[in-house]
C-alpha positions in Angstrom: -17.3 -17.1 1.2 -15.2 -16.1 -1.8 -11.5 -17.0 -2.0 -10.5 -13.4 -2.8 -11.8 -10.2 -1.4 -10.7 -7.2 -3.5 -10.8 -3.8 -1.8 -10.8 -0.6 -3.8 -10.7 2.7 -1.9 -11.6 5.7 -4.0 -12.1 9.4 -3.8 -13.4 11.5 -6.8 -11.9 9.2 -9.4 -15.0 8.3 -11.4 -13.1 8.9 -14.7 -10.5 6.3 -13.7 -12.5 3.9 -11.6 -14.2 2.1 -14.5 -10.8 0.7 -15.7 -10.0 -0.7 -12.2 -13.4 -2.2 -11.7 -13.5 -3.7 -15.1 -10.1 -5.3 -14.6 -11.5 -7.2 -11.6 -14.7 -8.2 -13.4 -12.7 -9.6 -16.3 -10.6 -11.8 -14.1 -10.3 -15.4 -15.4 -10.5 -16.7 -11.8 -14.2 -16.2 -10.8 -14.3 -16.7 -7.0 -14.0 -13.1 -5.8 -16.0 -10.3 -4.2 -15.3 -6.6 -4.9 -15.7 -4.1 -2.1 -15.5 -0.4 -3.1 -15.2 2.1 -0.3 -16.0 5.6 -1.5 -14.2 8.1 0.8 -16.5 11.0 0.3 -16.6 11.4 -3.5 -19.0 14.0 -4.9 -18.4 13.2 -8.6 -21.1 10.6 -9.2 -19.0 7.6 -8.2 -22.0 5.9 -6.5 -24.2 6.1 -9.6 -21.3 4.7 -11.7 -21.1 1.6 -9.5 -24.9 1.2 -9.4 -24.9 0.9 -13.1 -22.9 -2.3 -12.9 -25.8 -4.2 -11.4 -23.4 -7.0 -10.3 -24.1 -8.9 -7.1 -20.4 -9.5 -6.5 -19.8 -5.8 -6.0 -20.5 -4.0 -2.8 -20.3 -0.2 -2.5 -20.0 1.9 0.7 -19.9 5.7 0.8 -18.3 7.3 3.9 -17.3 10.8 4.8 -13.9 11.8 3.7 -11.5 10.3 6.2 -8.5 9.2 4.2 -7.3 6.1 2.4 -6.3 4.1 5.6 -9.8 4.5 7.0 -11.3 3.4 3.6 -9.1 0.3 3.4 -9.8 -0.6 7.0 -13.5 -0.3 6.4 -13.1 -2.7 3.4 -11.3 -5.1 5.7 -14.2 -5.1 8.1 -16.5 -6.1 5.3 -14.2 -8.6 3.6 -15.2 -12.3 3.7 -12.5 -13.8 1.6 -9.7 -16.1 2.6 -7.2 -13.8 0.8 -7.3 -10.0 0.7 -6.3 -8.0 -2.4 -6.1 -4.2 -2.6 -6.4 -2.3 -5.9 -6.0 1.5 -6.0 -8.7 3.2 -8.0 -6.2 4.4 -10.6 -4.5 1.0 -11.1 -5.7 -2.1 -12.9 -4.9 -5.8 -13.3 -3.9 -8.2 -15.9 -6.9 -10.5 -16.5 -5.0 -13.5 -15.0 -3.8 -11.8 -11.8 -6.1 -13.8 -9.5 -5.8 -17.0 -11.5 -2.0 -17.0 -11.3 -2.1 -15.8 -7.7 -4.4 -18.7 -6.8 -1.9 -21.2 -8.4 1.1 -19.7 -6.5 -0.8 -19.7 -3.2 -1.6 -23.4 -3.5 1.9 -24.3 -4.5 3.6 -22.3 -1.7 1.5 -23.0 1.5 4.1 -21.7 3.9 3.7 -18.1 2.6 0.9 -15.8 3.7 1.8 -12.8 1.5 2.4 -12.7 -2.3 3.1 -9.8 -4.6 3.7 -9.3 -8.3 5.8 -7.3 -10.6 4.1 -4.3 -12.2 4.2 -2.2 -15.3 4.3 1.6 -15.0 3.1 4.3 -17.3 3.4 8.0 -16.9 0.9 10.0 -18.9 0.1 6.9 -21.0 3.7 6.3 -21.9 5.6 3.2 -20.7 8.0 4.1 -17.9 11.2 2.2 -17.4 11.7 1.2 -13.8 15.1 1.6 -12.0 16.8 -1.4 -10.4 15.8 -0.2 -6.9 12.2 -0.7 -7.9 12.5 -4.4 -8.7 10.3 -6.3 -6.3 12.1 -8.4 -3.6 11.4 -11.9 -2.4 11.7 -13.7 0.9 12.7 -12.0 4.1 12.5 -8.4 2.8 12.4 -6.3 5.9 15.8 -4.6 5.2 14.6 -3.7 1.7 11.4 -2.1 3.1 13.4 0.5 5.1 14.7 2.8 2.3 11.4 2.9 0.4 8.1 1.2 0.1 9.1 -1.9 -1.9 5.7 -3.6 -1.9 3.1 -2.0 -4.1 -0.4 -2.3 -2.4 -2.1 -3.0 -5.7 0.1 -6.1 -6.3 -0.6 -8.0 -3.1 -2.5 -11.1 -2.1 -2.6 -11.4 1.7 -4.0 -14.1 3.9 -6.6 -12.6 6.2 -4.8 -14.0 9.4 -2.0 -11.5 8.8 -4.3 -8.6 9.7 -5.3 -10.4 12.9 -1.7 -10.6 14.0 -0.2 -7.4 12.7 -3.2 -5.0 12.6 -4.5 -2.7 9.9 -3.5 0.6 8.4 -2.6 3.5 10.6 -5.4 6.0 10.3 -3.3 8.8 11.9 -1.0 8.8 8.9 -2.3 11.0 6.0 0.4 9.4 3.7 3.0 6.6 3.7 0.5 4.4 5.5 1.6 1.6 3.2 5.3 2.1 4.2 4.3 1.9 7.8 2.2 -1.2 7.2 4.9 -3.1 5.3 7.5 -2.4 7.9 5.3 -4.0 10.5 4.3 -6.9 8.3 7.7 -7.8 6.9 9.3 -8.0 10.3 7.1 -11.0 10.9 6.4 -12.6 7.5 8.4 -13.6 4.4 6.9 -12.3 1.1 6.7 -14.4 -2.1 7.3 -12.7 -5.4 5.2 -13.8 -8.3 7.7 -12.7 -10.9 5.2 -11.7 -13.5 4.0 -8.1 -14.3 0.3 -8.6 -13.4 -0.4 -5.1 -12.0 -0.4 -1.9 -14.1 -0.4 1.7 -13.0 -0.4 5.1 -14.7 1.2 7.9 -12.5 2.3 11.4 -12.5 -1.1 13.0 -12.1 -1.7 15.9 -9.6 -4.6 14.1 -7.9 -2.3 11.4 -6.6 -1.6 11.4 -2.8 2.2 11.4 -3.4 1.8 14.6 -5.5 -0.6 16.4 -3.2 1.2 15.8 0.1 4.7 17.3 0.4 7.4 16.2 2.8 6.6 12.6 2.7 9.7 11.6 4.6 8.3 13.0 7.9 5.6 10.3 7.7 8.2 7.6 7.0 10.2 9.0 10.0 7.0 8.6 12.1 6.8 4.9 11.0 10.4 4.2 11.9 9.9 5.8 15.3 6.9 3.7 15.9 9.0 0.6 15.3 11.6 1.7 17.8 8.9 2.6 20.3 7.7 -1.0 19.9 10.8 -2.1 21.8 12.7 -3.8 19.0 15.1 -6.2 20.5 18.8 -5.2 20.3 20.6 -6.6 17.2 21.0 -6.1 13.5 17.3 -5.3 12.8 17.2 -2.5 15.4 20.5 -1.1 14.0 19.1 -1.1 10.5 16.1 0.9 11.7 18.3 3.4 13.5 20.5 3.9 10.5 17.6 4.5 8.2 16.1 6.9 10.7 19.4 8.8 10.8 19.4 9.1 7.0 15.8 10.2 6.7 16.0 12.8 9.5 19.2 14.3 8.2 17.7 14.7 4.7 14.4 16.1 6.1 16.2 18.5 8.5 18.3 19.9 5.6 15.2 20.4 3.7 13.6 22.3 6.6 16.7 24.6 6.8 16.6 25.2 3.1 12.9 26.2 3.3 13.5 28.5 6.3 12.0 26.2 8.9 14.9 26.1 11.4 12.8 25.2 14.4 11.4 22.2 12.7 14.9 21.1 11.7 16.0 21.4 15.3 13.1 19.3 16.5 13.9 16.5 14.1 17.5 16.5 14.9 16.6 16.3 18.6 14.4 13.3 17.7 17.4 11.7 16.1 19.5 12.2 19.2 16.8 10.6 21.3 16.7 7.5 19.2 20.3 7.3 18.1 21.3 4.9 20.9 
């Protein structure tokens, strides 16, 4: 059994995937397996992976069912003590797993670790805003406005998935936002304050670019939390307040785009969960 299982979901990203895979193979910490779940690619991704001829890499092709299904399939196959995810257009510093292993051993009470990251847009370094700085500790309140844990930065003890569950396959987007809301209610998160994950965004093939109106999926995630019978108190009030903000913003957008019925439906949802 390897210490780390690395899961890469991919869909028609052959041109980018080599960089992600190579960044795993070049890790200075050797005890890992790499599980690549191909979510229905038709661009020769399978042949690309076959060319590696590396026994540490396992490749599975499935029909196109979305990134949550792909990650969950990877979790079924994973044998490692800690699970890492790497999106197929991201890559790692060569010491990501080595440094992660050190922090895991030095901080045994934590089950979840994440790192800082470096962003590029179109190959040019992108300066991050203060709101994008990664949080540490009990971070549930920070998870409500935006997804503050990047999936490609994390190292997660496999027991977390047994307790919390996996990614919601009904969500076509914001599945990571939903996942971290559920996880961070239960677990503190340790920040490895080093930029060990790199990403290059702003491309039209990215999920955040292809799917519009992402806030409606975040609203779904917040409603799921409230339906899970959150106990009265500060945490529930924070969820309600964030739901109010997101519904009001989304409803205004619906009115602006001449979708008044959808706006009314979301405002009715707000009234239902306001108290």
